[in-house]
N, C-alpha and C positions, 0 to 999 in steps of 0.2 A: 381470398386472400392468400389462403395457402396453396403454392403450385401442384400440379398435378403429380409431376417428378420430383416432389420431395417427398421423404415419409416419415409419418406422423404417429404417432403407437396411440392406441386408441384407447390408452390410460393417461394420455397425458393431459394435461389441461391449460388450454389457452384460450386467452383472457381476449376482447373485444379488439378489433382495428388491428389486429397482428397481423403483420405479412412475413410468409416463408418462402423465398426464392427456390429455384431449382434445384437437386439433387443434396439437398441438407437432408439429415437424419435425426431425429427427435424422438430419444427411445422414451421409454415408462418412465414412470415417476420424476415427471419433469411438469413445472409449474412455469408458465410464460405471462408475464403482467400486459395490461391492453395498451395498444398502441406502439410494441416493440417490433421492430424490423429485424430479418435474421437475413444473410444474405447467403450467395450458393454457398455450396461444399459444405457448412457449416454440421459438426457434430454431437449434439446435445446428449451427454449418457445422463444413466440414474442417477438421483438426488440435486438436479439444477433445481433451482428457485430464483428466475428471473424475473426482476421490478419492470416496472411501467417505464415504458419509452425509452428502452434500451435501444441501442444500434449495436448490433455485430457482425464484422463482416467477414468477408471469403475465409476457409480455412484453418477459423477458430473451432476449439476444440474446449469444450466446457465441461467440467464433471468428470473426465477420467478418472479409474483408479488411482489411488496413490505411488508413486516411485517409491515405494517405501517396503522393504521385507519385512518390518513388524508388522506391514496389515496384513488382517486374516479375516476380509469380506464384512467387518463391520456397516451398517446400514448410516451412512457421514452426508452431507448435505455440499454444493457449491452454491451459493447464493450471491447476487448481482443485484448493486442496489438500482434506484430508479435512480434515471436519465444518464446510465454511464455510457460508455462508449471505447465499445471491447474492437481494437482494429485487427487485422488480417494476422491469423497465425498463431493467434494467443491463445496459450494452453491454460486451464485454470484446473490444476487438480483439484478433487475433494478431500472431505480429513480424513482425518485416523480419530482411533481412541483418545486422542488426548483433546482435543476441541469438539470433534466431531463437526466440525465444520471448515472449510474454507470460505473467508468472506469478503466482499469488494463490496466499498460503500456507495451510496449516491454522489451523482454527477461525477463520477471519474472518467479519465481517458489513461487509457490503458491501449498503448501504441504494440504497434506491431512485433510481432514473432519475441515478445516477453513472455515470459515463463514468470506462474502466482506458483510454489508448490502447497502441499498438503497443510492445513492448517495453515495459513496464513492468512492474519488478520488486515485488511487495509482500510483505514478510515476514507472520511466523507472528500470530497474536492482537490486527491490527489492525483496527479499526473506522473504515469509512469513511462517514461520514452521508451525510444523502437531498443529491443533485443533486451531489455534488463533479465536477471534472473535472481529472481527471489526464494531462496530454500526452504525446506520448512520450518514450519515453526514463526517465521517475520510476522512481525506486526509494523506497519505505517501507519503512522496517527496521522488527523486531517491535514489539508491544506500541503502537504509536503511535495517535491519534485524531485524527482529521483529519474540523474541525466543518463542517456542511452547508453547502452552494452555496460553499465554496471551490474556488479555482483555482490548479493548479500547474504552473507555468513546466514548461515541453521540459529535459530533462537534469533535474531539479530532482534533491536530496537531500533526504529529509526523517529525521532517528535517532530510534535506539529509546528506546521509550518517552517521545516527546512528545505534547502538547497543542496543536492549532491551532486556535483562536477562528473558529466560525462566519464565512461569511463573508469571509474570508484572501485575499488576492491574494501567492501564495506564488511570489515570484520572483526568492528568495536560496534557500539551504542552509538548513536548521536543523538545529542540532547535537544529542546526546542529550539525552535527560531533563530536558525546560525546555517554559517553555508563552509559547508565541506569538500575537501580533496587532495591533493595530491598523492604520494606514496611511501609511505604509510599514510593511509587519512587523517587528514590533521584540520581544528580548526581553520577557516578564512573568516572570518567576520562574522555578526551576524547578517542576517537575510532582509534588510531595510528594505530593498524596492518589493519583495514578498509580501511585508510585514503592513507596509502601506498598503499594498492592494488589498489586501484583505483586513485594511480598516482600524490600523493601528497608528494609535495619534503618534507625533514626533516625538511628545517626552514620553511616552511609554517603548519608545524605540530606544531613546538614550536612556532608560532605566535599563531596558537589556543590555544595551552597550555597556554600562558600566559595571552590571552583574558578570556578562563574560571577561571584560579587563581582569577583572579580580581574579576570574578563575582560570586562563588563559592566556595572556599576558605578562604577567608579573612574573610567572615563573615559579611561583610559591608552589611547594606540595599541596594535591588537592584537596586531601582534608581539612591541613588547615586553610585554605584557600576556601569552604565551604563554611567554615566557621566563622570567616571574618563578612563574608557576606551576609549569613544569618545576624549577626552584630553589626554591622554598619549600615545594610542598607533598609530601609522602609519595607515592610511586610507588604504584601500584594501576591493577588493570584499568580502572576506571570515570575515572581520571587520565587513562591515556594513550588511552582513547578519544577522549578528549573532543576531546585535542591532537591526536590523528592527524587526526580527523574536521575539525578547522577548515587545519589548515595540508595536508592532502588535496583542499578545497574546491576545485571548480573554477567553479563559479561565483560564489562568495564568499558568506560568511555573513551573518544576517539583522542589523540594526542592535540595537547594547547600549541599556539603558534611559537616557534624558535626563531 
């Protein structure tokens, strides 16, 4: 299943039923899980840990050293979870001594020409559309959808089940369960369609809408709005997740709707 026109280092650990197409280079200190397919002209550098049933399309480069002048050759990883698809010409750099890894979760789709820089942490079931550029130390939580040609600032945080409009400049943190777009990046409502697809009930979606109506529609001071939500909305996992996300945001969150 490994084509004789590919180069696989003798120290690479290759699982069962792995297919490696011609003209692909697999370096030392690489692990590839069972059932994975790797297309032609892929380069996988040391430190890559590829899960089971992953598909990597031609031109992708996984685990190249960080584009970070502070990188000093430390041993770090680039991890790709099970059942994830990496499309053409995607680049995923390995980590630095900040997190010692860059990680993409399971069941993700990373579309063509996207870049995930060092120390990015991508959750499970994330879809990143064509040409997205995620700078170093970005975190994207489970179930998020990032529209094509968007750019995410260093240390940015994108919450769970967020939908970001294509071409967005994500310079502030984006709280969970919402849609975001425009310039500067602005709250555009709750991601109701995405939440239904993820199994959220209509009652839970209504609760989330009520929370964000207080936070981003009524044009109050955000700190005061957080106090109102905490005082008036019944405690729930989603309410507490939203409150915690906003209060702990280091970059500050996106603007409310005007």
